[in-house]
N, CA, C and O atoms as a GROMACS GRO file, in nm:
protein
  328
    1UNK      N    1  -2.629 -10.357  16.108
    1UNK     CA    2  -2.755 -10.280  16.072
    1UNK      C    3  -2.697 -10.135  16.059
    1UNK      O    4  -2.624 -10.088  16.146
    2UNK      N    5  -2.728 -10.075  15.958
    2UNK     CA    6  -2.700  -9.921  15.952
    2UNK      C    7  -2.815  -9.827  15.962
    2UNK      O    8  -2.926  -9.850  15.915
    3UNK      N    9  -2.780  -9.719  16.028
    3UNK     CA   10  -2.891  -9.616  16.038
    3UNK      C   11  -2.919  -9.512  15.912
    3UNK      O   12  -2.980  -9.406  15.926
    4UNK      N   13  -2.873  -9.554  15.805
    4UNK     CA   14  -2.875  -9.479  15.690
    4UNK      C   15  -3.013  -9.523  15.629
    4UNK      O   16  -3.052  -9.639  15.629
    5UNK      N   17  -3.073  -9.428  15.583
    5UNK     CA   18  -3.199  -9.442  15.494
    5UNK      C   19  -3.178  -9.538  15.385
    5UNK      O   20  -3.064  -9.530  15.339
    6UNK      N   21  -3.250  -9.623  15.331
    6UNK     CA   22  -3.248  -9.711  15.238
    6UNK      C   23  -3.322  -9.634  15.108
    6UNK      O   24  -3.440  -9.598  15.112
    7UNK      N   25  -3.241  -9.618  15.001
    7UNK     CA   26  -3.298  -9.559  14.897
    7UNK      C   27  -3.366  -9.643  14.791
    7UNK      O   28  -3.305  -9.728  14.724
    8UNK      N   29  -3.494  -9.616  14.778
    8UNK     CA   30  -3.562  -9.696  14.691
    8UNK      C   31  -3.528  -9.732  14.560
    8UNK      O   32  -3.487  -9.626  14.512
    9UNK      N   33  -3.522  -9.808  14.484
    9UNK     CA   34  -3.509  -9.809  14.345
    9UNK      C   35  -3.657  -9.787  14.261
    9UNK      O   36  -3.751  -9.866  14.268
   10UNK      N   37  -3.655  -9.676  14.191
   10UNK     CA   38  -3.762  -9.656  14.150
   10UNK      C   39  -3.754  -9.724  13.966
   10UNK      O   40  -3.654  -9.745  13.899
   11UNK      N   41  -3.887  -9.741  13.932
   11UNK     CA   42  -3.869  -9.767  13.792
   11UNK      C   43  -3.841  -9.642  13.697
   11UNK      O   44  -3.771  -9.663  13.599
   12UNK      N   45  -3.884  -9.529  13.717
   12UNK     CA   46  -3.842  -9.426  13.634
   12UNK      C   47  -3.763  -9.312  13.716
   12UNK      O   48  -3.764  -9.307  13.839
   13UNK      N   49  -3.698  -9.228  13.641
   13UNK     CA   50  -3.639  -9.112  13.724
   13UNK      C   51  -3.727  -8.991  13.716
   13UNK      O   52  -3.827  -8.992  13.644
   14UNK      N   53  -3.693  -8.888  13.788
   14UNK     CA   54  -3.771  -8.792  13.779
   14UNK      C   55  -3.785  -8.703  13.636
   14UNK      O   56  -3.884  -8.635  13.611
   15UNK      N   57  -3.688  -8.713  13.562
   15UNK     CA   58  -3.693  -8.666  13.424
   15UNK      C   59  -3.815  -8.754  13.334
   15UNK      O   60  -3.899  -8.700  13.261
   16UNK      N   61  -3.804  -8.867  13.354
   16UNK     CA   62  -3.921  -8.948  13.284
   16UNK      C   63  -4.062  -8.920  13.348
   16UNK      O   64  -4.160  -8.930  13.274
   17UNK      N   65  -4.080  -8.885  13.478
   17UNK     CA   66  -4.203  -8.821  13.511
   17UNK      C   67  -4.231  -8.702  13.452
   17UNK      O   68  -4.344  -8.672  13.416
   18UNK      N   69  -4.135  -8.631  13.441
   18UNK     CA   70  -4.161  -8.504  13.370
   18UNK      C   71  -4.218  -8.481  13.240
   18UNK      O   72  -4.304  -8.398  13.211
   19UNK      N   73  -4.148  -8.580  13.152
   19UNK     CA   74  -4.188  -8.607  13.018
   19UNK      C   75  -4.328  -8.664  13.009
   19UNK      O   76  -4.412  -8.631  12.925
   20UNK      N   77  -4.345  -8.755  13.106
   20UNK     CA   78  -4.492  -8.794  13.131
   20UNK      C   79  -4.614  -8.701  13.152
   20UNK      O   80  -4.729  -8.724  13.115
   21UNK      N   81  -4.568  -8.592  13.217
   21UNK     CA   82  -4.662  -8.508  13.267
   21UNK      C   83  -4.685  -8.407  13.155
   21UNK      O   84  -4.798  -8.362  13.133
   22UNK      N   85  -4.566  -8.367  13.076
   22UNK     CA   86  -4.569  -8.291  12.954
   22UNK      C   87  -4.652  -8.386  12.844
   22UNK      O   88  -4.742  -8.327  12.783
   23UNK      N   89  -4.637  -8.490  12.821
   23UNK     CA   90  -4.733  -8.560  12.732
   23UNK      C   91  -4.865  -8.569  12.774
   23UNK      O   92  -4.949  -8.545  12.688
   24UNK      N   93  -4.905  -8.601  12.894
   24UNK     CA   94  -5.047  -8.587  12.952
   24UNK      C   95  -5.106  -8.453  12.948
   24UNK      O   96  -5.228  -8.441  12.934
   25UNK      N   97  -5.028  -8.349  12.958
   25UNK     CA   98  -5.102  -8.207  12.895
   25UNK      C   99  -5.111  -8.169  12.771
   25UNK      O  100  -5.192  -8.082  12.738
   26UNK      N  101  -5.024  -8.234  12.679
   26UNK     CA  102  -5.046  -8.211  12.551
   26UNK      C  103  -5.158  -8.306  12.503
   26UNK      O  104  -5.214  -8.286  12.395
   27UNK      N  105  -5.187  -8.395  12.572
   27UNK     CA  106  -5.301  -8.498  12.533
   27UNK      C  107  -5.422  -8.429  12.572
   27UNK      O  108  -5.516  -8.427  12.493
   28UNK      N  109  -5.430  -8.373  12.684
   28UNK     CA  110  -5.553  -8.310  12.746
   28UNK      C  111  -5.584  -8.189  12.672
   28UNK      O  112  -5.700  -8.150  12.661
   29UNK      N  113  -5.474  -8.119  12.614
   29UNK     CA  114  -5.501  -7.990  12.534
   29UNK      C  115  -5.571  -8.041  12.390
   29UNK      O  116  -5.663  -7.978  12.338
   30UNK      N  117  -5.525  -8.146  12.339
   30UNK     CA  118  -5.581  -8.199  12.210
   30UNK      C  119  -5.742  -8.254  12.222
   30UNK      O  120  -5.819  -8.257  12.126
   31UNK      N  121  -5.778  -8.299  12.361
   31UNK     CA  122  -5.897  -8.337  12.402
   31UNK      C  123  -5.991  -8.223  12.396
   31UNK      O  124  -6.103  -8.230  12.345
   32UNK      N  125  -5.935  -8.108  12.455
   32UNK     CA  126  -6.016  -7.995  12.500
   32UNK      C  127  -6.039  -7.916  12.353
   32UNK      O  128  -6.139  -7.848  12.330
   33UNK      N  129  -5.950  -7.932  12.277
   33UNK     CA  130  -5.983  -7.844  12.120
   33UNK      C  131  -6.057  -7.941  12.058
   33UNK      O  132  -6.120  -7.897  11.962
   34UNK      N  133  -6.072  -8.072  12.082
   34UNK     CA  134  -6.152  -8.155  11.993
   34UNK      C  135  -6.294  -8.141  12.050
   34UNK      O  136  -6.389  -8.156  11.974
   35UNK      N  137  -6.313  -8.111  12.183
   35UNK     CA  138  -6.447  -8.099  12.231
   35UNK      C  139  -6.532  -7.987  12.200
   35UNK      O  140  -6.468  -7.883  12.187
   36UNK      N  141  -6.656  -7.975  12.184
   36UNK     CA  142  -6.725  -7.889  12.136
   36UNK      C  143  -6.842  -7.813  12.214
   36UNK      O  144  -6.922  -7.873  12.284
   37UNK      N  145  -6.843  -7.707  12.200
   37UNK     CA  146  -6.984  -7.630  12.245
   37UNK      C  147  -7.119  -7.660  12.200
   37UNK      O  148  -7.132  -7.714  12.090
   38UNK      N  149  -7.209  -7.636  12.261
   38UNK     CA  150  -7.341  -7.660  12.188
   38UNK      C  151  -7.366  -7.540  12.091
   38UNK      O  152  -7.309  -7.431  12.093
   39UNK      N  153  -7.473  -7.591  11.996
   39UNK     CA  154  -7.491  -7.466  11.918
   39UNK      C  155  -7.612  -7.399  11.961
   39UNK      O  156  -7.708  -7.455  12.013
   40UNK      N  157  -7.600  -7.269  11.934
   40UNK     CA  158  -7.704  -7.160  11.974
   40UNK      C  159  -7.860  -7.211  11.932
   40UNK      O  160  -7.950  -7.208  12.017
   41UNK      N  161  -7.883  -7.256  11.803
   41UNK     CA  162  -7.999  -7.320  11.768
   41UNK      C  163  -7.988  -7.449  11.750
   41UNK      O  164  -7.934  -7.486  11.645
   42UNK      N  165  -8.029  -7.533  11.831
   42UNK     CA  166  -8.031  -7.689  11.820
   42UNK      C  167  -8.094  -7.744  11.704
   42UNK      O  168  -8.077  -7.862  11.676
   43UNK      N  169  -8.169  -7.662  11.630
   43UNK     CA  170  -8.261  -7.724  11.502
   43UNK      C  171  -8.147  -7.692  11.373
   43UNK      O  172  -8.161  -7.750  11.266
   44UNK      N  173  -8.041  -7.600  11.395
   44UNK     CA  174  -7.971  -7.576  11.308
   44UNK      C  175  -7.845  -7.659  11.291
   44UNK      O  176  -7.786  -7.669  11.399
   45UNK      N  177  -7.785  -7.719  11.194
   45UNK     CA  178  -7.675  -7.805  11.192
   45UNK      C  179  -7.555  -7.717  11.121
   45UNK      O  180  -7.555  -7.710  10.998
   46UNK      N  181  -7.478  -7.666  11.179
   46UNK     CA  182  -7.369  -7.569  11.133
   46UNK      C  183  -7.256  -7.659  11.121
   46UNK      O  184  -7.214  -7.720  11.220
   47UNK      N  185  -7.198  -7.674  10.986
   47UNK     CA  186  -7.081  -7.757  10.945
   47UNK      C  187  -6.960  -7.697  11.002
   47UNK      O  188  -6.874  -7.770  11.051
   48UNK      N  189  -6.946  -7.567  11.000
   48UNK     CA  190  -6.832  -7.497  11.050
   48UNK      C  191  -6.797  -7.542  11.185
   48UNK      O  192  -6.680  -7.570  11.210
   49UNK      N  193  -6.894  -7.552  11.280
   49UNK     CA  194  -6.858  -7.574  11.395
   49UNK      C  195  -6.811  -7.730  11.411
   49UNK      O  196  -6.713  -7.752  11.482
   50UNK      N  197  -6.864  -7.817  11.360
   50UNK     CA  198  -6.835  -7.964  11.372
   50UNK      C  199  -6.712  -7.986  11.281
   50UNK      O  200  -6.613  -8.041  11.329
   51UNK      N  201  -6.714  -7.948  11.161
   51UNK     CA  202  -6.603  -7.993  11.097
   51UNK      C  203  -6.508  -7.877  11.078
   51UNK      O  204  -6.484  -7.845  10.962
   52UNK      N  205  -6.457  -7.817  11.168
   52UNK     CA  206  -6.358  -7.702  11.177
   52UNK      C  207  -6.228  -7.754  11.180
   52UNK      O  208  -6.213  -7.869  11.219
   53UNK      N  209  -6.132  -7.689  11.145
   53UNK     CA  210  -5.994  -7.730  11.114
   53UNK      C  211  -5.937  -7.766  11.238
   53UNK      O  212  -5.859  -7.862  11.240
   54UNK      N  213  -5.968  -7.692  11.363
   54UNK     CA  214  -5.913  -7.708  11.490
   54UNK      C  215  -5.955  -7.866  11.513
   54UNK      O  216  -5.874  -7.956  11.533
   55UNK      N  217  -6.078  -7.878  11.508
   55UNK     CA  218  -6.117  -8.035  11.554
   55UNK      C  219  -6.096  -8.139  11.469
   55UNK      O  220  -6.092  -8.254  11.513
   56UNK      N  221  -6.082  -8.113  11.344
   56UNK     CA  222  -6.050  -8.241  11.246
   56UNK      C  223  -5.911  -8.257  11.240
   56UNK      O  224  -5.867  -8.372  11.244
   57UNK      N  225  -5.828  -8.156  11.229
   57UNK     CA  226  -5.673  -8.156  11.213
   57UNK      C  227  -5.587  -8.138  11.341
   57UNK      O  228  -5.523  -8.235  11.382
   58UNK      N  229  -5.582  -8.022  11.403
   58UNK     CA  230  -5.511  -8.002  11.500
   58UNK      C  231  -5.519  -8.072  11.637
   58UNK      O  232  -5.415  -8.098  11.696
   59UNK      N  233  -5.630  -8.102  11.686
   59UNK     CA  234  -5.670  -8.179  11.801
   59UNK      C  235  -5.597  -8.325  11.779
   59UNK      O  236  -5.511  -8.369  11.855
   60UNK      N  237  -5.644  -8.390  11.664
   60UNK     CA  238  -5.598  -8.545  11.680
   60UNK      C  239  -5.444  -8.529  11.656
   60UNK      O  240  -5.369  -8.617  11.696
   61UNK      N  241  -5.392  -8.415  11.589
   61UNK     CA  242  -5.230  -8.436  11.573
   61UNK      C  243  -5.165  -8.391  11.723
   61UNK      O  244  -5.051  -8.425  11.755
   62UNK      N  245  -5.238  -8.325  11.795
   62UNK     CA  246  -5.172  -8.293  11.936
   62UNK      C  247  -5.189  -8.421  12.003
   62UNK      O  248  -5.086  -8.458  12.060
   63UNK      N  249  -5.299  -8.508  12.014
   63UNK     CA  250  -5.319  -8.622  12.085
   63UNK      C  251  -5.211  -8.741  12.037
   63UNK      O  252  -5.151  -8.814  12.116
   64UNK      N  253  -5.198  -8.746  11.903
   64UNK     CA  254  -5.084  -8.850  11.862
   64UNK      C  255  -4.951  -8.781  11.916
   64UNK      O  256  -4.882  -8.852  11.990
   65UNK      N  257  -4.910  -8.667  11.892
   65UNK     CA  258  -4.796  -8.630  11.951
   65UNK      C  259  -4.789  -8.637  12.101
   65UNK      O  260  -4.682  -8.680  12.143
   66UNK      N  261  -4.865  -8.610  12.178
   66UNK     CA  262  -4.879  -8.634  12.324
   66UNK      C  263  -4.863  -8.782  12.351
   66UNK      O  264  -4.808  -8.821  12.454
   67UNK      N  265  -4.914  -8.872  12.254
   67UNK     CA  266  -4.888  -9.031  12.297
   67UNK      C  267  -4.746  -9.054  12.256
   67UNK      O  268  -4.677  -9.127  12.328
   68UNK      N  269  -4.685  -8.994  12.133
   68UNK     CA  270  -4.547  -9.022  12.117
   68UNK      C  271  -4.460  -8.965  12.228
   68UNK      O  272  -4.353  -9.022  12.250
   69UNK      N  273  -4.495  -8.853  12.305
   69UNK     CA  274  -4.405  -8.816  12.401
   69UNK      C  275  -4.406  -8.906  12.537
   69UNK      O  276  -4.316  -8.920  12.620
   70UNK      N  277  -4.523  -8.955  12.535
   70UNK     CA  278  -4.552  -9.062  12.646
   70UNK      C  279  -4.458  -9.185  12.615
   70UNK      O  280  -4.371  -9.214  12.697
   71UNK      N  281  -4.470  -9.244  12.518
   71UNK     CA  282  -4.372  -9.345  12.476
   71UNK      C  283  -4.233  -9.303  12.491
   71UNK      O  284  -4.156  -9.389  12.535
   72UNK      N  285  -4.190  -9.199  12.467
   72UNK     CA  286  -4.039  -9.158  12.475
   72UNK      C  287  -4.007  -9.143  12.617
   72UNK      O  288  -3.895  -9.174  12.657
   73UNK      N  289  -4.108  -9.091  12.704
   73UNK     CA  290  -4.082  -9.091  12.833
   73UNK      C  291  -4.080  -9.256  12.914
   73UNK      O  292  -4.017  -9.289  13.015
   74UNK      N  293  -4.142  -9.310  12.859
   74UNK     CA  294  -4.134  -9.457  12.902
   74UNK      C  295  -4.011  -9.528  12.865
   74UNK      O  296  -3.961  -9.604  12.947
   75UNK      N  297  -3.960  -9.512  12.752
   75UNK     CA  298  -3.838  -9.575  12.714
   75UNK      C  299  -3.718  -9.501  12.722
   75UNK      O  300  -3.612  -9.550  12.682
   76UNK      N  301  -3.723  -9.384  12.771
   76UNK     CA  302  -3.609  -9.287  12.792
   76UNK      C  303  -3.510  -9.350  12.908
   76UNK      O  304  -3.554  -9.375  13.021
   77UNK      N  305  -3.377  -9.373  12.872
   77UNK     CA  306  -3.300  -9.431  12.978
   77UNK      C  307  -3.271  -9.318  13.098
   77UNK      O  308  -3.259  -9.200  13.064
   78UNK      N  309  -3.264  -9.344  13.198
   78UNK     CA  310  -3.218  -9.245  13.306
   78UNK      C  311  -3.058  -9.235  13.312
   78UNK      O  312  -2.989  -9.335  13.295
   79UNK      N  313  -3.001  -9.104  13.338
   79UNK     CA  314  -2.851  -9.095  13.356
   79UNK      C  315  -2.795  -9.128  13.498
   79UNK      O  316  -2.680  -9.108  13.535
   80UNK      N  317  -2.881  -9.174  13.562
   80UNK     CA  318  -2.837  -9.206  13.719
   80UNK      C  319  -2.743  -9.321  13.725
   80UNK      O  320  -2.761  -9.415  13.647
   81UNK      N  321  -2.650  -9.322  13.804
   81UNK     CA  322  -2.565  -9.424  13.830
   81UNK      C  323  -2.602  -9.481  13.958
   81UNK      O  324  -2.606  -9.402  14.052
   82UNK      N  325  -2.633  -9.623  13.984
   82UNK     CA  326  -2.653  -9.688  14.080
   82UNK      C  327  -2.559  -9.708  14.169
   82UNK      O  328  -2.582  -9.776  14.268
   0.00000   0.00000   0.00000
């Protein structure tokens, strides 16, 4: 029996977790951009608020980009030598 601490084998390396956090932040940013505020007058429908370029184009692109970063983070091989 040795007194040295046993190093646990983890599924991902630190770099993988960093990429996962980056992907989660990108997804969260896309969700925030897609969410909307309430209208000043609830009886008036403003198409510019609902169908703006940020909500319809930019936010979904960010969410898909974040998901691609997450896939990259999962499949990235670590450079550590066991």
